[in-house]
Backbone bond lengths (Angstrom), bond angles and torsions (degrees), N, CA, C in turn:
res aa  C-N    CA-C-N  psi(-1)  N-CA   C-N-CA  omega(-1)  CA-C   N-CA-C  phi
1 X - - - 1.458 - - 1.533 110.49 -
2 X 1.340 117.00 -45.51 1.464 120.16 -178.93 1.526 110.63 -60.48
3 X 1.360 116.29 -44.89 1.454 120.54 179.88 1.521 110.86 -60.47
4 X 1.302 115.21 -39.93 1.459 120.37 -178.60 1.531 110.32 -63.93
5 X 1.328 118.97 -42.05 1.455 121.14 -178.57 1.527 111.24 -70.02
6 X 1.339 117.86 -33.88 1.468 120.11 175.49 1.514 110.33 -62.45
7 X 1.317 115.45 -46.99 1.456 120.13 -178.87 1.530 109.74 -63.89
8 X 1.320 116.02 -41.87 1.469 120.08 179.44 1.518 110.58 -62.40
9 X 1.344 117.38 -41.08 1.463 121.15 178.73 1.520 111.14 -60.76
10 X 1.321 116.02 -49.45 1.459 120.10 -177.40 1.529 110.28 -64.85
11 X 1.322 117.63 -40.60 1.461 120.18 179.28 1.524 110.84 -66.87
12 X 1.317 116.29 -37.36 1.465 119.86 176.48 1.522 110.10 -63.42
13 X 1.340 116.13 -44.19 1.461 119.63 178.46 1.528 110.96 -64.01
14 X 1.323 116.97 -38.96 1.468 119.45 177.65 1.531 110.03 -63.76
15 X 1.323 116.94 -39.41 1.456 120.72 176.16 1.522 111.43 -62.92
16 X 1.333 115.78 -41.01 1.467 120.42 176.91 1.521 110.00 -61.69
17 X 1.326 116.55 -40.50 1.457 120.60 179.65 1.526 110.63 -60.69
18 X 1.310 116.14 -44.31 1.463 119.52 -179.88 1.526 109.53 -63.01
19 X 1.322 117.01 -41.36 1.459 121.13 177.33 1.533 110.66 -62.07
20 X 1.329 116.44 -44.28 1.467 121.08 -179.74 1.532 110.40 -64.82
21 X 1.327 117.10 -38.67 1.468 120.10 176.97 1.523 109.66 -62.14
22 X 1.325 117.35 -42.41 1.474 120.24 178.58 1.527 110.87 -62.67
23 X 1.339 116.48 -42.36 1.465 120.41 177.88 1.528 109.54 -64.25
24 X 1.328 117.46 -40.08 1.470 121.50 178.73 1.519 110.86 -60.52
25 X 1.313 116.48 -46.78 1.458 120.33 179.56 1.531 109.55 -62.42
26 X 1.330 116.31 -41.22 1.462 120.44 177.76 1.519 111.96 -61.59
27 X 1.339 117.44 -43.46 1.462 121.01 179.35 1.524 111.19 -66.01
28 X 1.321 116.67 -39.03 1.466 119.78 177.83 1.528 109.24 -62.36
29 X 1.325 116.37 -44.23 1.462 120.08 178.87 1.527 111.06 -64.15
30 X 1.337 116.93 -40.50 1.463 121.43 179.55 1.530 111.01 -62.79
31 X 1.328 116.23 -47.99 1.462 120.09 -179.65 1.526 110.02 -64.86
32 X 1.325 117.34 -43.50 1.470 120.53 -179.78 1.525 111.02 -62.25
33 X 1.327 117.14 -39.90 1.469 120.46 179.64 1.525 111.40 -66.76
34 X 1.323 116.86 -35.22 1.455 120.05 -178.59 1.519 112.73 -84.08
35 X 1.304 117.26 -14.92 1.464 120.77 178.65 1.528 109.48 -97.64
36 X 1.330 116.32 46.53 1.454 120.50 -175.93 1.517 112.74 -74.19
37 X 1.304 117.02 -16.47 1.460 120.01 -178.89 1.521 109.46 -89.02
38 X 1.315 116.04 135.02 1.463 121.97 -174.58 1.519 112.48 -54.62
39 X 1.321 117.89 -42.39 1.456 120.50 -177.28 1.520 111.27 -65.05
40 X 1.333 117.79 -33.40 1.460 120.45 177.53 1.517 110.91 -73.97
41 X 1.337 117.25 -39.84 1.461 119.52 -178.58 1.511 111.03 -59.56
42 X 1.310 118.08 -41.79 1.456 119.91 -177.63 1.526 111.02 -73.19
43 X 1.334 117.62 -35.84 1.450 120.43 -176.77 1.522 112.66 -75.74
44 X 1.314 118.03 -31.64 1.455 120.87 -177.25 1.525 112.48 -112.46
45 X 1.322 117.40 20.27 1.457 120.07 179.49 1.526 110.96 -65.30
46 X 1.323 117.59 -28.07 1.466 120.63 178.07 1.524 110.49 -63.99
47 X 1.318 116.63 -39.05 1.459 121.42 178.61 1.523 110.81 -62.16
48 X 1.319 116.79 -47.29 1.458 121.30 179.05 1.523 109.87 -63.89
49 X 1.332 117.32 -40.83 1.464 121.33 178.39 1.520 110.75 -61.21
50 X 1.337 117.71 -44.00 1.468 120.39 177.73 1.521 111.58 -60.40
51 X 1.328 116.89 -40.55 1.460 120.10 179.48 1.524 110.98 -66.16
52 X 1.321 117.49 -38.58 1.464 120.68 179.10 1.526 110.02 -67.11
53 X 1.328 117.66 -44.91 1.467 121.23 178.62 1.526 110.13 -60.71
54 X 1.331 116.64 -45.43 1.456 119.84 179.48 1.527 110.59 -64.25
55 X 1.331 118.25 -36.87 1.458 121.45 176.19 1.517 111.99 -62.44
56 X 1.327 116.58 -40.89 1.470 120.60 177.76 1.530 109.96 -64.42
57 X 1.326 116.89 -41.44 1.467 120.65 176.80 1.526 110.01 -60.93
58 X 1.327 116.64 -42.12 1.464 120.13 179.70 1.523 111.64 -63.87
59 X 1.312 117.18 -40.88 1.467 120.22 178.02 1.528 109.84 -63.43
60 X 1.330 117.16 -42.11 1.467 121.12 177.61 1.521 110.97 -62.68
61 X 1.334 116.04 -41.38 1.470 119.50 178.74 1.522 111.28 -64.34
62 X 1.315 117.23 -36.41 1.468 119.78 178.06 1.524 110.16 -61.93
63 X 1.332 116.73 -39.81 1.465 120.61 177.78 1.527 110.55 -64.75
64 X 1.325 116.52 -41.85 1.470 120.40 177.10 1.528 109.74 -61.73
65 X 1.312 117.03 -41.65 1.462 120.95 179.03 1.513 112.65 -59.91
66 X 1.300 116.64 -39.04 1.466 120.30 178.25 1.523 110.17 -66.06
67 X 1.334 117.05 -44.15 1.467 120.79 178.67 1.527 110.53 -62.98
68 X 1.328 117.03 -42.70 1.468 121.41 179.54 1.530 109.93 -61.58
69 X 1.333 116.44 -41.08 1.469 118.49 -179.22 1.527 112.02 -69.01
70 X 1.321 116.89 -33.03 1.469 120.04 179.07 1.526 110.92 -68.76
71 X 1.346 117.09 -45.07 1.459 121.26 -175.88 1.538 113.76 -92.63
72 X 1.318 117.14 -6.12 1.471 123.34 176.48 1.544 112.12 55.95
73 X 1.305 116.70 50.28 1.459 121.70 178.58 1.534 108.89 -86.94
74 X 1.317 116.65 108.45 1.473 121.49 -174.00 1.535 112.14 -67.25
75 X 1.335 118.12 -47.53 1.470 120.76 -177.87 1.529 111.14 -64.30
76 X 1.309 116.32 -40.72 1.451 120.10 179.11 1.526 109.66 -67.63
77 X 1.332 117.07 -34.13 1.466 120.84 179.06 1.529 110.70 -62.46
78 X 1.338 117.70 -38.77 1.471 120.80 178.33 1.532 110.65 -65.37
79 X 1.315 116.80 -46.07 1.472 120.80 177.59 1.523 110.00 -62.32
80 X 1.317 115.24 -39.98 1.456 121.04 179.27 1.531 110.36 -61.21
81 X 1.328 116.93 -45.79 1.467 120.99 -179.64 1.525 110.74 -61.05
82 X 1.327 116.84 -44.11 1.467 121.00 178.90 1.529 110.50 -62.07
83 X 1.322 117.05 -45.16 1.461 121.82 -178.66 1.532 111.06 -64.36
84 X 1.324 116.55 -39.44 1.463 120.40 178.47 1.529 110.18 -61.15
85 X 1.318 116.51 -45.79 1.468 121.09 -178.41 1.524 110.73 -63.70
86 X 1.326 117.77 -46.57 1.467 121.30 -179.73 1.529 110.57 -62.69
87 X 1.322 116.70 -45.23 1.459 120.60 -179.28 1.526 111.29 -64.18
88 X 1.322 116.54 -39.32 1.464 120.12 178.03 1.525 110.78 -64.05
89 X 1.323 117.22 -39.46 1.469 120.81 178.10 1.533 111.05 -65.19
90 X 1.321 116.59 -40.52 1.468 120.24 177.23 1.529 109.88 -62.30
91 X 1.325 116.55 -46.03 1.467 120.45 -179.54 1.526 110.90 -62.34
92 X 1.322 117.17 -42.02 1.465 120.42 178.80 1.529 110.96 -62.94
93 X 1.333 116.63 -40.65 1.469 120.53 178.79 1.523 111.17 -62.92
94 X 1.312 116.94 -43.59 1.460 120.91 178.91 1.525 110.00 -63.28
95 X 1.328 116.68 -42.99 1.466 120.54 -179.15 1.526 111.21 -63.76
96 X 1.319 117.38 -43.79 1.468 121.04 179.29 1.526 110.22 -63.07
97 X 1.321 116.71 -43.20 1.462 120.98 177.92 1.530 110.86 -60.63
98 X 1.336 116.54 -44.36 1.472 120.80 -178.46 1.521 111.25 -61.92
99 X 1.317 116.94 -47.29 1.465 120.41 -178.52 1.530 110.20 -64.52
100 X 1.321 117.34 -41.48 1.465 121.30 179.05 1.524 110.91 -61.73
101 X 1.322 117.16 -45.83 1.459 121.18 -179.63 1.531 111.24 -63.51
102 X 1.322 116.72 -41.45 1.463 119.64 -179.36 1.526 111.21 -64.75
103 X 1.329 117.50 -38.54 1.469 120.48 178.29 1.525 110.65 -66.42
104 X 1.328 117.05 -42.67 1.466 120.76 179.40 1.528 110.89 -63.69
105 X 1.322 116.67 -42.33 1.458 120.75 -179.34 1.524 110.49 -67.12
106 X 1.330 117.79 -37.33 1.468 120.94 178.06 1.524 110.34 -62.30
107 X 1.326 116.70 -39.54 1.463 120.98 178.06 1.530 110.98 -66.12
108 X 1.326 116.20 -44.12 1.465 121.09 178.10 1.529 110.13 -62.51
109 X 1.337 117.04 -39.68 1.469 121.97 179.66 1.525 110.17 -58.43
110 X 1.339 117.26 -48.39 1.473 120.78 -178.94 1.524 110.86 -58.08
111 X 1.333 115.72 -46.96 1.465 119.87 -179.54 1.525 111.69 -62.80
112 X 1.311 116.77 -45.07 1.463 121.30 -178.21 1.531 110.93 -66.72
113 X 1.331 117.15 -40.02 1.467 119.79 178.92 1.531 111.43 -64.96
114 X 1.338 117.23 -35.57 1.474 120.39 177.12 1.523 110.59 -62.10
115 X 1.329 116.24 -42.26 1.471 120.02 179.88 1.534 109.87 -67.15
116 X 1.337 117.14 -40.62 1.468 120.37 178.28 1.525 111.50 -62.65
117 X 1.338 117.77 -37.07 1.475 120.91 178.83 1.530 111.31 -62.95
118 X 1.327 116.58 -31.21 1.469 120.86 -179.74 1.530 112.90 -83.94
119 X 1.312 118.03 -4.70 1.467 122.76 -173.55 1.526 113.90 -50.18
120 X 1.330 120.58 -51.09 1.471 118.75 -174.55 1.526 114.08 -70.37
121 X 1.331 117.79 -25.55 1.463 120.67 -172.39 1.522 114.66 -105.72
122 X 1.317 117.54 -18.65 1.457 121.38 -171.73 1.529 109.88 -117.57
123 X 1.328 115.61 116.11 1.467 119.86 -177.22 1.533 112.16 -63.44
124 X 1.354 117.63 -37.78 1.468 120.31 178.53 1.530 110.78 -64.06
125 X 1.330 116.33 -42.05 1.467 120.13 178.17 1.525 109.98 -63.65
126 X 1.326 116.65 -43.34 1.465 121.60 -179.90 1.523 110.65 -61.58
127 X 1.334 116.82 -44.16 1.469 121.28 179.28 1.525 110.62 -63.38
128 X 1.339 116.41 -43.43 1.469 120.57 -179.53 1.528 111.16 -64.08
129 X 1.335 116.92 -48.16 1.469 121.22 -179.15 1.522 111.02 -63.73
130 X 1.327 117.11 -45.31 1.468 120.17 179.13 1.526 110.79 -60.54
131 X 1.336 116.28 -40.70 1.468 120.18 179.07 1.526 112.22 -63.39
132 X 1.322 115.87 -45.27 1.475 120.51 179.19 1.525 109.98 -61.70
133 X 1.341 116.61 -48.44 1.460 120.47 -176.01 1.520 112.12 -64.19
134 X 1.326 117.72 -38.54 1.472 120.24 178.77 1.525 111.07 -70.84
135 X 1.332 116.38 -47.25 1.469 120.40 -175.88 1.525 112.57 -66.10
136 X 1.329 116.33 -41.67 1.461 120.91 -174.47 1.527 112.05 -92.50
137 X 1.334 116.67 -12.79 1.464 123.07 -176.23 1.529 110.29 58.77
138 X 1.340 113.74 56.30 1.456 121.34 178.39 1.523 107.90 -132.44
139 X 1.334 116.01 174.74 1.464 119.59 -176.90 1.523 110.00 -148.52
140 X 1.324 116.92 125.01 1.456 121.26 179.47 1.523 111.62 68.48
141 X 1.321 116.03 -178.03 1.463 119.88 177.63 1.521 109.14 -73.13
142 X 1.348 116.85 -50.36 1.468 121.66 -178.50 1.525 113.37 -110.34
143 X 1.323 117.15 -6.61 1.453 120.92 -178.92 1.521 109.48 149.89
144 X 1.327 118.05 178.70 1.464 121.38 -176.82 1.533 113.40 -62.19
145 X 1.320 117.45 -20.72 1.469 119.96 178.79 1.524 111.61 -61.83
146 X 1.335 118.82 -22.36 1.468 121.16 177.35 1.527 111.41 -60.65
147 X 1.314 116.20 -37.14 1.469 119.77 178.56 1.523 109.87 -73.00
148 X 1.314 116.30 -39.80 1.461 120.39 -178.57 1.530 111.43 -68.25
149 X 1.331 117.99 -37.65 1.467 122.13 178.23 1.525 110.22 -60.46
150 X 1.330 116.22 -40.03 1.466 120.89 -179.57 1.534 111.71 -81.26
151 X 1.343 114.99 -2.04 1.466 122.35 -178.05 1.530 111.53 60.66
152 X 1.322 114.81 36.10 1.460 121.28 175.71 1.513 108.12 -105.53
153 X 1.317 115.76 152.57 1.463 121.44 176.35 1.529 108.64 -69.67
154 X 1.333 115.77 136.41 1.466 119.90 176.72 1.524 107.62 -65.37
155 X 1.345 117.97 121.77 1.474 119.63 -176.25 1.529 112.15 -69.77
156 X 1.324 115.03 158.62 1.464 120.57 179.02 1.525 112.11 -62.26
157 X 1.337 117.15 -24.58 1.473 119.85 179.64 1.524 111.59 -68.11
158 X 1.342 117.15 -12.06 1.471 122.95 177.81 1.528 111.91 -90.28
159 X 1.328 116.51 4.62 1.461 119.56 -173.13 1.525 111.14 -122.22
160 X 1.335 114.83 150.61 1.464 119.05 174.98 1.525 109.57 -82.62
161 X 1.314 117.45 -174.43 1.463 122.80 -176.71 1.533 111.67 -59.79
162 X 1.346 115.71 -33.68 1.469 120.28 -178.72 1.522 112.88 -84.26
163 X 1.324 118.16 -0.85 1.460 121.59 179.57 1.520 114.59 89.39
164 X 1.339 116.84 6.41 1.467 120.18 177.72 1.525 109.84 -78.05
165 X 1.329 116.24 134.43 1.467 121.23 -178.56 1.536 109.60 -77.11
166 X 1.341 115.52 134.12 1.461 120.27 175.09 1.521 108.83 -65.09
167 X 1.303 117.94 136.01 1.469 122.56 -176.46 1.526 112.43 -91.03
168 X 1.310 118.03 -23.53 1.470 122.52 -175.64 1.520 109.86 -83.76
169 X 1.337 115.53 136.34 1.458 120.21 174.91 1.521 110.97 -74.36
170 X 1.324 116.28 164.02 1.464 121.55 -175.75 1.528 113.73 -90.55
171 X 1.330 118.87 -8.45 1.460 120.72 -173.96 1.523 112.84 -57.72
172 X 1.311 117.35 -58.14 1.476 119.94 -175.40 1.523 111.57 -66.93
173 X 1.345 120.51 -46.82 1.467 118.36 178.04 1.534 112.31 -60.44
174 X 1.338 116.72 -39.31 1.463 120.73 178.80 1.528 109.95 -65.23
175 X 1.329 116.96 -45.49 1.470 121.17 178.34 1.530 110.37 -60.17
176 X 1.326 116.48 -45.71 1.467 120.32 -179.57 1.524 111.69 -62.86
177 X 1.344 117.67 -37.07 1.472 119.81 178.95 1.523 110.65 -67.65
178 X 1.342 117.38 -33.67 1.469 120.28 175.90 1.522 110.00 -66.73
179 X 1.332 117.08 -42.71 1.469 121.47 179.46 1.529 110.09 -61.64
180 X 1.332 116.98 -46.06 1.466 121.13 179.91 1.528 110.70 -62.64
181 X 1.335 116.56 -44.63 1.468 120.48 179.84 1.525 111.22 -64.06
182 X 1.330 116.84 -39.24 1.463 120.85 178.45 1.522 110.77 -64.95
183 X 1.334 116.58 -43.70 1.465 120.15 179.52 1.534 111.36 -66.44
184 X 1.324 116.45 -28.61 1.465 120.01 178.56 1.526 111.65 -81.21
185 X 1.347 116.71 -5.61 1.465 120.78 176.91 1.511 114.81 89.67
186 X 1.327 118.22 13.29 1.463 120.57 -177.17 1.530 112.97 -80.52
187 X 1.347 118.01 -21.26 1.466 121.10 -177.19 1.516 112.54 -117.75
188 X 1.290 118.35 42.59 1.474 119.84 -179.69 1.489 111.19 -100.57
């Protein structure tokens, strides 16, 4: 009976590992699909990298679990169970962080796009956008193509001293500046 429960435990943990690997792959795909904008991919590539590394660790742990179940190593099974739980908690934390960041960025995107739409007609919007683009050295929400899509002339605030257009969009730098200001207590 004791041997049977050890084997059942290890097989259950191996099954959990396979499930966690599937969830990891799903989260990686979800984050990659939502990070379709170049400026987001570069800014949050560390998050995706962490998820991939953790997924590889989970796949390796699943292999260890299978070996442990075949040879019925009790001490290794305990270490395996602990490692599975810790790794699952890390993966869950990364996933929660990713979803939270994507929701916050989506909200910032809507607000920023509304201000960009008012650019040609609203002097306050124009002043705000020009200020952001000059200070942060960015252009458009996702890049200079935002101006071209709207068939508007790329403003001078999107260019450096030599007249070169900034390639980076303003979404992520603008979002990050809001996060920093909020953490510093400026927007409470």
